C-alpha positions as CSV (number, residue, x, y, z in Angstrom):
1,M,86.9,76.3,124.4
2,Q,85.3,80.4,123.5
3,L,86.9,82.3,127.1
4,T,84.6,84.0,129.0
5,N,84.4,86.8,131.2
6,S,83.5,87.0,135.2
7,K,80.1,87.6,133.5
8,K,80.1,83.8,131.6
9,E,79.6,86.4,128.5
10,N,81.5,85.4,126.2
11,L,84.3,87.6,124.7
12,Y,85.4,88.4,121.3
13,K,88.4,89.3,119.3
14,F,88.3,92.9,118.1
15,I,91.3,92.9,115.7
16,F,91.9,96.4,113.3
17,V,94.5,97.2,111.7
18,D,96.1,99.9,109.8
19,S,98.1,99.4,105.7
20,N,100.0,102.6,106.8
21,D,101.5,100.6,110.4
22,F,100.5,97.2,109.7
23,T,103.7,96.0,112.2
24,S,101.8,97.4,115.1
25,P,98.4,95.8,115.0
26,S,95.2,96.0,117.2
27,V,94.3,93.8,119.6
28,T,91.0,93.9,122.5
29,L,88.7,91.3,124.2
30,K,85.4,92.4,123.8
31,T,81.4,90.7,124.4
32,W,79.9,90.8,120.8
33,K,77.0,93.9,122.0
34,E,81.0,95.5,122.7
35,A,82.4,94.8,119.9
36,I,79.2,95.1,117.2
37,Q,79.2,98.9,118.8
38,Q,82.7,100.0,118.1
39,L,83.0,98.6,114.7
40,Q,79.7,100.7,114.1
41,E,81.5,104.5,115.7
42,M,84.7,102.4,113.6
43,T,82.2,102.5,110.3
44,V,80.4,106.3,110.0
45,E,81.2,107.8,106.9
46,K,83.3,111.5,106.8
47,D,83.9,113.7,104.8
48,N,84.7,117.0,106.0
49,D,88.1,119.4,105.8
50,E,90.1,116.3,108.0
51,F,89.2,114.1,107.6
52,L,87.0,111.9,104.9
53,V,87.2,107.8,105.8
54,Q,84.7,105.4,102.9
55,V,83.8,102.4,104.0
56,V,85.3,99.5,101.7
57,H,83.1,96.2,102.6
58,K,81.4,95.0,105.8
59,E,79.6,92.2,106.5
60,V,78.2,91.0,109.6
61,K,77.4,87.8,110.9
62,E,76.2,87.2,113.6
63,D,74.6,83.4,113.5
64,Y,78.8,83.1,113.2
65,G,80.2,85.9,115.6
66,R,82.1,87.0,113.1
67,A,82.2,90.4,111.7
68,K,84.7,92.1,109.3
69,A,85.0,96.1,108.2
70,I,87.7,97.9,105.3
71,L,88.2,101.3,105.2
72,R,89.4,104.1,103.2
73,I,91.3,107.0,105.2
74,N,92.7,110.2,104.3
75,H,93.9,112.4,106.9
76,K,93.5,115.6,105.0
77,G,97.2,117.2,104.3
78,W,99.0,114.6,106.3
79,G,99.3,112.4,103.4
80,G,97.4,109.7,100.9
81,D,94.7,107.7,101.6
82,Y,95.4,103.9,103.8
83,F,93.1,100.6,104.8
84,R,91.9,100.3,108.0
85,S,91.1,96.3,108.6
86,I,88.8,95.0,110.9
87,I,88.4,91.8,112.4
88,V,85.5,90.3,115.8
89,E,86.0,87.0,115.8
90,P,85.2,84.1,118.3
91,A,88.5,84.8,121.3
92,Y,89.4,80.5,122.6
93,Y,91.7,79.3,124.7
94,H,93.8,76.1,123.1
95,G,95.0,74.4,126.7
């Protein structure tokens, strides 16, 4: 059974992890609208004096309630490139 909030909206796991800190993924529960909005915000490409953010792969499958993105990131002056993986998938209760 898919988890829902108090408004009976389906909830989704929003997971992101960086390759330079793979032991500490960030996992939150969001509605589909909130998850896709955050995915859009996190996948804005940048190339300025501080950051390089490049989208390597991105796909959204709304019919399946799934989305994913892979980014290449560099905080300039703070080391080499690293990758960020973002996954959105339905949150289920198994009980």
